[in-house]
C-alpha positions in Angstrom: -4.4 25.1 6.6 -5.0 21.6 8.3 -8.7 21.0 8.6 -10.5 18.0 9.8 -14.0 17.7 9.1 -16.5 17.4 11.8 -16.3 14.0 13.1 -19.6 12.4 12.2 -19.9 13.2 8.6 -16.3 13.7 7.7 -15.0 10.5 8.0 -17.5 10.8 6.3 -19.9 8.7 8.4 -22.9 9.6 6.6 -26.3 7.5 6.4 -27.6 6.0 3.5 -31.0 5.3 2.0 -32.8 4.5 -1.5 -35.9 6.6 -2.3 -37.2 10.5 -1.1 -37.9 10.8 2.8 -41.7 11.6 2.3 -42.1 15.3 2.0 -45.4 17.5 3.6 -46.9 17.2 -0.1 -47.5 13.6 0.3 -49.7 14.1 3.6 -48.1 11.2 5.9 -50.2 10.6 8.7 -48.4 12.2 12.0 -48.9 8.7 13.5 -46.9 6.5 10.6 -44.2 5.5 11.0 -41.3 3.5 8.6 -40.7 -0.3 8.3 -40.1 -2.9 6.2 -42.6 -5.3 4.6 -39.8 -8.7 3.7 -42.2 -10.8 1.0 -42.9 -14.5 0.8 -42.2 -15.3 -3.0 -41.2 -13.7 -6.2 -43.3 -16.8 -8.0 -44.0 -17.0 -12.2 -41.7 -13.5 -12.0 -38.6 -13.6 -15.2 -35.8 -11.8 -15.6 -33.7 -11.2 -19.1 -30.6 -10.8 -18.3 -29.0 -9.2 -21.5 -31.6 -6.6 -21.2 -31.7 -5.6 -18.1 -27.7 -5.7 -17.4 -25.4 -3.6 -18.6 -22.9 -4.8 -21.4 -20.3 -4.9 -18.9 -22.6 -5.5 -15.4 -22.8 -9.2 -17.7 -19.2 -9.2 -18.7 -17.9 -8.7 -15.1 -20.5 -12.1 -14.2 -19.2 -13.9 -17.0 -15.5 -13.2 -16.0 -16.1 -14.6 -12.2 -18.3 -17.3 -13.5 -21.1 -16.2 -12.1 -25.0 -17.3 -12.8 -26.5 -14.7 -15.5 -29.2 -13.8 -12.8 -30.2 -15.0 -10.2 -33.2 -15.0 -7.9 -32.4 -12.1 -6.0 -32.0 -9.7 -9.2 -35.5 -11.1 -10.4 -38.3 -8.1 -9.9 -40.7 -8.5 -6.7 -43.9 -9.2 -7.7 -46.2 -6.6 -8.6 -49.7 -7.6 -7.1 -48.3 -8.0 -3.3 -46.3 -4.3 -4.3 -49.9 -2.9 -5.3 -51.7 -4.1 -2.0 -48.8 -3.0 -0.2 -49.2 0.4 -2.3 -53.1 0.6 -1.6 -53.5 -0.3 2.2 -50.4 2.3 3.1 -50.0 5.8 4.2 -46.5 5.6 0.9 -44.1 3.2 -0.3 -41.1 4.4 0.2 -38.5 1.9 -2.0 -38.4 -1.6 -3.2 -35.6 -3.9 -3.0 -34.7 -6.9 -4.9 -32.5 -7.9 -3.2 -33.9 -7.5 -0.2 -37.7 -9.0 -1.7 -38.7 -6.0 1.0 -40.9 -2.8 0.4 -39.7 0.1 2.6 -43.0 1.9 3.7 -44.7 4.3 6.1 -48.0 2.9 7.8 -49.6 3.9 10.9 -50.4 0.8 13.7 -53.8 -0.2 12.6 -52.1 -0.2 9.0 -49.5 -2.3 10.2 -51.6 -5.1 11.6 -53.6 -5.2 7.9 -50.4 -5.6 5.9 -49.8 -8.2 8.5 -52.5 -10.4 7.2 -52.1 -9.2 3.6 -50.6 -12.8 2.1 -47.3 -11.9 0.5 -46.4 -10.6 3.8 -43.8 -12.7 5.4 -42.1 -10.2 7.8 -42.9 -6.5 9.2 -39.7 -5.2 11.0 -40.3 -1.7 12.2 -37.4 0.7 11.3 -35.4 2.7 13.7 -36.4 6.4 14.5 -37.6 8.0 11.8 -36.5 11.3 13.7 -33.8 13.5 12.0 -30.8 14.2 13.7 -29.6 18.4 12.8 -25.5 17.0 11.8 -23.0 19.8 12.5 -21.3 21.6 8.5 -18.4 21.7 8.1 -17.6 25.5 8.5 -15.2 26.3 5.2 -14.4 30.2 4.9 -15.6 31.8 1.5 -12.5 33.0 0.6 -10.2 31.7 -3.0 -8.1 29.2 -2.2 -5.1 29.6 -0.3 -2.1 28.5 -2.7 -0.3 24.6 -2.0 2.5 24.7 0.2 5.1 22.6 -0.8 5.3 20.7 2.5 1.1 20.2 0.7 2.5 19.0 -2.7 4.7 16.6 -1.3 1.8 15.2 0.3 -0.1 15.2 -3.0 2.0 12.9 -4.5 2.7 10.7 -1.6 -0.5 9.5 -1.0 -0.7 7.4 -3.8 3.8 7.0 -4.1 2.3 5.3 -0.5 0.5 2.9 -2.6 3.0 1.9 -5.2 2.4 4.6 -7.5 5.7 4.9 -9.6 5.9 1.2 -10.5 2.2 1.0 -11.8 2.5 3.9 -13.6 5.6 2.0 -15.4 3.7 -0.8 -15.9 0.5 1.7 -17.5 -1.9 0.6 -14.6 -4.9 3.7 -14.4 -8.0 1.8 -13.8 -8.0 1.7 -17.6 -11.5 -0.9 -18.2 -12.5 -0.8 -15.1 -15.9 1.4 -13.6 -15.8 2.2 -10.1 -19.0 3.3 -8.1 -18.7 6.4 -5.6 -21.8 6.6 -2.5 -21.6 9.9 -1.8 -23.6 13.0 -0.4 -22.8 15.4 -3.5 -20.8 16.4 -6.7 -20.6 19.5 -6.3 -18.3 21.5 -8.7 -17.3 18.7 -10.7 -18.6 19.3 -13.7 -16.8 22.3 -13.9 -13.2 21.8 -11.5 -10.3 21.5 -13.8 -9.3 18.6 -11.9 -11.9 16.6 -13.4 -11.8 18.5 -16.8 -10.0 15.1 -18.0 -12.6 12.6 -17.1 -15.2 14.6 -18.9 -13.7 14.9 -21.8 -13.4 11.2 -22.2 -16.9 10.6 -21.3 -15.5 8.7 -18.7 -18.4 9.4 -16.1 -21.0 7.2 -17.2 -24.3 7.4 -15.5 -25.6 9.5 -12.1 -28.5 9.3 -10.5 -29.4 11.4 -7.3 -31.3 8.6 -5.3 -32.7 11.5 -2.6 -34.1 13.7 -5.1 -34.7 10.6 -7.5 -33.2 12.5 -10.5 -29.6 12.4 -13.3 -27.8 15.7 -11.4 -25.7 15.1 -8.6 -23.7 18.2 -9.3 -25.2 20.8 -7.3 -25.5 19.2 -4.0 -21.8 18.3 -1.6 -18.9 18.6 -1.2 -17.8 15.3 -0.3 -18.6 13.6 -2.7 -16.3 16.2 -5.2 -13.4 15.6 -2.3 -13.1 10.9 -2.7 -13.6 11.4 -5.9 -10.5 13.7 -6.6 -9.0 10.9 -4.5 -9.8 7.9 -6.9 -9.3 10.6 -10.9 -8.3 14.1 -9.3 -5.4 16.4 -11.1 -3.9 18.8 -10.9 -3.1 20.9 -13.9 0.3 19.2 -14.5 -1.3 16.0 -15.1 0.2 15.3 -11.0 -2.4 11.9 -10.2 -4.1 12.5 -6.8 -6.0 9.4 -7.0 -4.9 5.9 -8.7 -7.1 5.2 -11.2 -7.9 8.1 -13.7 -8.5 6.3 -16.1 -11.2 4.5 -15.2 -15.2 4.7 -15.5 -17.1 6.0 -12.7 -20.9 5.9 -11.7 -21.5 8.8 -9.0 -25.1 7.7 -7.4 -25.9 10.6 -4.7 -27.3 9.2 -1.5 -27.0 11.4 1.2 -28.4 15.4 2.5 -25.8 17.3 3.3 -27.0 18.8 6.8 -28.9 16.0 7.9 -29.5 12.4 9.1 -32.0 10.8 8.3 -33.2 6.8 8.3 -34.2 7.0 5.1 -31.0 7.1 3.9 -29.8 3.9 4.3 -32.1 2.8 1.7 -30.6 5.0 -0.7 -27.7 2.9 -0.4 -29.4 -0.4 -0.8 -30.9 1.3 -4.0 -27.7 2.8 -5.2 -26.0 -0.7 -5.0 -28.7 -2.6 -7.2 -28.0 0.1 -9.6 -24.2 -0.7 -9.5 -24.7 -3.4 -9.7 -27.4 -3.3 -12.7 -24.7 -0.8 -14.6 -21.2 -2.6 -14.1 -19.7 -2.0 -10.9 -16.8 -3.3 -10.6 -15.8 -1.5 -7.5 -17.6 0.1 -4.8 -16.9 3.1 -2.9 -18.8 4.6 -0.1 -16.9 7.1 2.7 -19.7 6.1 4.4 -21.1 3.9 8.0 -23.7 4.3 10.0 -23.2 4.2 13.9 -24.6 5.6 17.5 -27.8 7.1 15.6 -29.0 3.8 14.6 -27.2 1.4 16.2 -25.6 -0.2 19.0 -22.5 -1.0 19.3 -23.2 -5.2 19.6 -24.2 -4.4 16.3 -21.9 -3.7 14.6 -21.2 -7.7 13.2 -21.4 -7.3 9.9 -24.7 -9.3 10.1 -27.5 -7.0 11.1 -27.3 -3.8 9.4 -28.7 -4.3 6.1 -26.5 -2.6 4.2 -24.1 -4.8 5.5 -26.1 -7.5 3.5 -26.2 -6.2 1.0 -22.4 -5.1 0.5 -21.5 -9.3 1.8 -24.3 -9.8 -1.2 -22.6 -7.1 -4.0 -19.5 -8.9 -2.8 -21.3 -12.3 -3.6 -22.7 -10.9 -7.5 -18.7 -10.2 -8.1 -18.2 -6.2 -7.0 -15.5 -5.0 -4.6 -16.5 -3.1 -1.9 -14.6 -0.5 -0.2 -15.3 1.3 3.3 -13.9 4.0 5.0 -13.5 2.4 8.9 -14.6 5.5 9.9 -13.7 9.0 11.8 -14.9 7.5 15.6 -11.4 6.6 16.7 -10.8 9.5 19.7 -15.1 9.4 20.4 -14.7 7.4 23.5 -18.6 6.6 23.3 -18.2 4.9 20.0 -14.9 4.1 18.9 -15.7 1.6 16.7 -15.8 0.5 13.2 -19.5 1.2 11.4 -21.9 -0.7 8.6 -20.9 -1.5 6.3 -17.3 -2.3 6.5 -18.3 -4.0 9.8 -18.9 -6.6 7.3 -16.4 -9.1 7.2 -17.0 -9.5 3.0 -15.9 -5.7 2.8 -12.2 -4.2 2.4 -12.7 -1.6 5.7 -9.4 0.7 5.1 -8.4 2.7 8.2 -6.4 5.8 7.9 -2.9 6.6 8.8 -1.1 9.8 9.6 1.8 10.8 6.2 3.7 12.4 9.0 4.6 9.2 11.2 2.9 6.5 8.7 1.3 5.2 12.1 -2.9 5.5 12.6 -4.4 8.6 12.8 -6.2 9.3 16.5 -9.0 9.3 14.9 -9.5 6.5 12.8 -12.0 4.0 13.7 -10.8 0.8 15.2 -11.9 -3.0 15.0 -12.4 -5.5 16.0 -16.3 -6.3 15.1 -19.3 -7.2 17.8 -17.9 -10.5 16.4 -14.9 -10.3 17.0 -13.7 -10.1 13.4 -10.4 -8.3 12.1 -11.4 -5.1 11.4 -10.1 -2.3 9.4 -8.4 -5.1 7.0 -5.9 -2.2 5.1 -4.8 1.5 5.7 -4.2 4.5 3.5 -3.5 8.0 4.5 -6.4 9.7 6.3 -4.5 12.7 5.2 -4.9 14.0 2.1 -4.7 16.6 -0.9 -8.2 17.3 -2.5 -9.7 18.8 -4.9 -12.0 22.4 -3.0 -14.9 21.7 -5.4 -15.0 26.1 -5.0 -11.7 25.9 -7.1 -8.1 24.9 -6.4 -7.1 21.9 -3.6 -6.7 21.8 0.0 -5.8 19.7 2.9 -8.4 17.5 3.9 -8.9 15.0 7.2 -10.5 11.3 7.4 -11.0 8.4 6.6 -13.6 8.9 4.3 -9.8 9.5 1.7 -8.8 6.8 2.7 -10.9 4.8 1.2 -11.2 6.0 -2.5 -7.3 6.4 -2.6 -7.5 1.8 -1.6 -9.8 2.0 -4.6 -8.2 3.2 -6.9 -5.0 0.7 -5.6 -7.4 -2.1 -6.3 -8.8 -0.5 -9.8 -5.5 -1.0 -11.3 -4.2 -4.5 -9.5 -7.8 -6.5 -10.7 -7.4 -4.1 -14.3 -4.5 -6.2 -14.3 -5.7 -9.7 -12.8 -9.1 -9.3 -15.2 -9.4 -12.9 -13.5 -9.6 -12.7 -10.1 -12.6 -12.5 -8.5 -13.4 -9.7 -5.8 -12.8 -11.7 -2.9 -9.6 -13.3 -4.6 -9.3 -9.4 -4.9 -9.7 -8.6 -1.5 -7.5 -11.4 -0.3 -4.6 -10.2 -2.8 -4.7 -6.5 -1.4 -4.6 -7.7 2.5 -1.3 -10.0 1.4 -0.2 -6.8 -0.3 0.3 -4.7 2.4 2.9 -4.0 4.6 2.4 -5.7 8.3 1.3 -8.8 6.6 1.1 -11.5 8.6 0.7 -9.2 11.5 -1.7 -7.0 12.0 -3.9 -4.7 14.9 -6.9 -3.3 15.1 -5.6 0.4 13.9 -4.7 -0.2 10.7 -5.4 -4.2 9.8 -2.5 -5.4 7.5 -1.0 -1.4 6.4 -0.6 -0.1 3.7 -1.2 -2.3 0.5 2.0 -1.9 -2.1 1.7 -2.6 -5.3 5.0 -4.1 -5.4 3.4 -7.4 -4.5 1.0 -7.6 -7.8 4.3 -6.4 -10.2 8.1 -8.0 -8.4 6.1 -11.0 -7.0 9.9 -12.6 -6.9 11.6 -10.6 -5.2 14.1 -11.9 -2.6 11.6 -12.9 0.7 12.8 -10.7 3.7 15.4 -12.1 6.2 14.2 -12.3 10.2 15.6 -9.3 11.7 14.8 -10.4 14.9 13.8 -13.6 17.5 11.9 -13.9 20.0 14.0 -15.5 23.1 12.4 -17.2 26.3 14.8 -16.9 29.1 14.6 -19.5 32.0 13.5 -16.1 34.9 10.2 -16.5 32.5 10.5 -13.6 30.5 9.9 -13.7 26.7 12.0 -11.1 24.7 12.0 -10.0 21.8 15.7 -8.8 20.7 16.9 -7.2 17.7 19.4 -9.4 14.8 22.6 -7.0 15.1 22.4 -6.9 11.3 19.6 -5.3 11.3 19.2 -2.6 14.1 19.3 0.2 13.8 21.3 1.8 16.5 24.5 0.1 18.1 23.7 -3.0 20.7 23.0 -1.4 24.4 23.4 -3.2 27.6 19.8 -2.8 29.0 18.3 -3.9 32.3 15.6 -6.4 31.8 12.6 -4.3 34.0 12.2 -7.8 36.0 9.1 -5.5 37.7 7.9 -4.2 34.8 7.8 -6.6 31.7 5.3 -5.2 29.8 5.3 -1.3 30.8 4.2 0.7 27.5 7.1 3.0 25.6 5.8 7.0 25.8 3.8 7.4 22.1 6.2 9.1 19.7 5.5 13.0 19.9 3.8 13.8 16.5 6.6 14.8 13.5 6.0 18.5 12.9 4.2 19.7 10.1 5.7 22.6 8.0 7.0 23.3 4.1 10.9 23.0 6.0 9.8 19.7 7.2 11.5 16.6 4.6 8.1 13.2 5.6 9.2 10.6 5.2 9.0 8.9 1.8 8.8 4.9 3.9 7.5 4.2 7.2 9.9 4.4 9.7 11.7 0.9 11.2 9.2 0.6 13.6 8.2 -2.5 15.5 4.9 -3.6 16.1 3.7 -5.7 19.0 0.9 -7.6 19.8 -1.1 -10.7 21.8 -3.9 -12.7 20.6 -5.5 -15.7 22.8 -6.5 -18.8 20.7 -9.1 -17.5 18.4 -6.4 -15.1 17.1 -8.8 -12.0 19.0 -6.1 -9.4 20.2 -6.0 -8.8 23.6 -3.2 -5.5 23.1 -1.1 -4.0 20.5 0.7 -1.6 20.3 3.7 -0.1 18.6 7.9 1.3 20.2 10.8 3.2 17.9 13.5 1.8 17.6 16.0 2.6 20.2 17.9 -0.5 21.2 18.0 -4.4 20.2 16.3 -4.9 23.5 13.2 -4.4 22.0 10.2 -5.4 24.9 9.9 -8.6 27.3 6.4 -10.6 28.3 5.9 -12.4 31.5 5.0 -15.6 30.5 3.3 -15.9 34.1 1.0 -13.3 32.8 -0.3 -15.5 29.4 -2.7 -18.1 28.9 -1.5 -21.6 26.9 -2.5 -21.3 23.1 -1.9 -17.5 23.5 0.5 -15.5 20.3 2.9 -12.9 20.7 3.5 -11.7 17.3 5.6 -8.8 16.0 6.5 -7.5 12.7 9.8 -5.2 12.2 11.5 -4.6 8.9 8.9 -6.3 7.0 9.6 -9.5 8.9 7.3 -11.1 10.8 7.0 -13.9 13.3 5.1 -15.3 15.9 5.4 -17.0 19.5 3.1 -20.0 20.8 2.7 -19.8 24.4 2.5 -23.7 25.7 1.6 -25.4 28.8 
């Protein structure tokens, strides 16, 4: 049965937090509201990196030639924190990285806080009223056996990224440590899909940032499904992800049935915890969108989680985030935060039946017109079913861990890469690079780029031809044509008429799904800054593919196309 999760948390774009939401037992004043208090300095504070950081965290910094610690790692001054505790209703979290304290206070208390000697700035957080999220409906019955089509998909979700070559090279994430931030990991401690992981003691640490305790296996299914796309296995050892030999840090940063604004605090706490415990890669199939931000704030700099993700990368961690499930939500539609940060590897979702972006994957660009998503993987995948067995799931939540596992394998092979060097190499390895669009970025990362780098360069497959009548045409070369050439009218009256959308390939047990992406022609038009104005994908039915009236383009515009691995651009002159 094909199942699509509710768009707001199935992507999942959930929310994030640091410490528990204030409870009634804390007797918070009804007029209290949440604030961030940013402090002035860390004068006299010190840190012994060898005592504070775990050995893997120290080694990660050493490998990337980073300092053992910097001022953002130093603890917050306790006298400042104590002064705040004595003034406000409640302190809910303390962030070393931002030298900040999250608290609840009344307007009168905040007036006093602003006068405290250690306070630099006070920022009101967004309305703290929780938004209830629609729960996913699951029948309380035993899971049905997977169909032949599902078994095929279970292998294709990794083979699409190059799993056979990775397996042959013995790359499985060994020696890498991956942190997962999610709503909970119900059943991981009992599900057969994770028994090898548990027997190998590969889950090195866990923490529930909602309830402040180490138990993460009693809440939420989504983290279980995400983990299975990294390290889950069938009984025959078929892997659902690419990093079954990696070590894992599991952090619960979300509530399952509600979205509270304190959850971004939990994400901040979790990223500092992951840094301390030696994470190499962070997978966050979460995001924050219209429940607390405006579209223009998706600029990679406004939200604290976006800024924290960028800081995590500077500390040597690769941050991988889902693009989101808002592609068919006309009121939003764009990438959420922290995937909007330019240092975060944002992953869109592809339909395994067509290898085209699924309708629900969030589109870019960011509010600052930066490319997003960066790459893409299957957004429909086979995952572990927390109650037992396996099932088909939909959401960009699953494309993200598939790419995170891919990154772990590549970093296992090339440990000398910095986090941003790995980020850039993953982009370059993708199927469409240097072509890109705002639905799938540079396409699907490929292991062959790293394992067989000296293969013969792709031969040209098409040409841009400028005609005397003012048309720019894209014409396939005969040797690259999938079908014999056909003589067709130039369609001078409608040079930019888009082709009708292709119908989706029906999915059933008798269908043999494509093992590789079909030979589509990918087209986009960008301005002189590289910002896309339009893009599309066309099925090849003739050598004459497309035409543009040059009178409709501006000087400096670039028309770029990609076909069978070959990319070419035409720059419009004066």
